[in-house]
C-alpha positions in Angstrom: 58.8 44.8 44.1 59.5 46.0 40.5 58.2 43.8 37.9 61.5 42.3 37.0 61.9 41.3 39.8 58.3 39.5 40.4 58.9 37.7 36.9 62.3 36.7 38.0 61.0 34.9 41.4 57.7 33.5 39.4 60.1 32.0 36.8 62.7 31.0 38.9 60.2 29.2 42.0 57.3 27.9 39.6 57.6 28.4 36.2 61.3 26.4 35.9 60.3 24.0 38.5 57.1 22.8 36.8 58.9 22.7 33.5 61.4 20.3 35.2 58.9 18.5 36.7 56.7 17.8 33.7 59.8 16.9 31.2 60.8 14.4 33.8 57.3 13.0 33.9 57.3 12.4 30.0 61.0 11.1 30.3 59.4 8.4 32.2 56.4 8.0 30.2 58.6 7.3 27.3 60.5 5.3 29.3 58.0 3.1 30.7 56.4 2.5 27.1 59.9 2.5 25.4 58.4 4.5 22.9 57.8 7.9 22.0 54.8 9.1 20.1 54.6 12.3 17.9 52.5 14.3 20.5 54.9 13.0 23.2 57.9 14.1 21.3 55.9 17.3 20.0 55.4 18.2 23.8 58.8 17.5 25.2 60.0 19.9 21.9 57.8 22.5 23.3 58.9 22.7 27.4 62.4 22.2 26.6 61.9 25.7 24.2 59.9 27.0 27.0 62.0 26.2 29.6 65.4 27.6 27.5 63.4 31.0 26.8 62.4 31.3 30.7 66.1 30.8 31.3 67.1 33.2 28.6 64.4 35.8 30.2 66.1 35.1 34.0 69.7 36.1 32.1 68.2 39.5 30.8 66.9 40.5 34.2 70.0 39.6 35.6 72.0 41.5 33.2 69.1 44.3 33.4 68.2 44.0 30.0 64.3 43.7 30.3 62.8 47.0 30.9 59.6 47.2 33.7 57.2 47.3 30.8 58.2 43.9 28.8 58.4 42.4 32.1 55.4 43.5 33.4 53.7 42.0 29.8 55.4 38.8 30.5 54.5 38.3 34.2 50.8 39.1 33.3 50.9 36.5 30.2 52.2 33.9 32.9 50.0 34.6 35.5 46.9 34.3 33.5 48.5 30.9 32.1 48.9 29.1 35.5 45.3 30.5 36.2 44.1 29.1 33.3 45.8 25.2 34.3 44.1 25.7 37.6 
């Protein structure tokens, strides 16, 4: 399997859904307290930016605009981040 395919699968099946859950949980927290701290706002903005970037990468892969070397580097970064989270 090519690096671009692995990257696309990781983004679509794990990273983006995880971001969606985290965004939803943060919205629920903000809704429950009826107030958003600066930290919550910053976290929300960061997660939204990450989600947007992930969708952009998926689109680049679909249009065959992402080369294997770049995909391999991104894949390595994402896998490292996932390992650190656990």
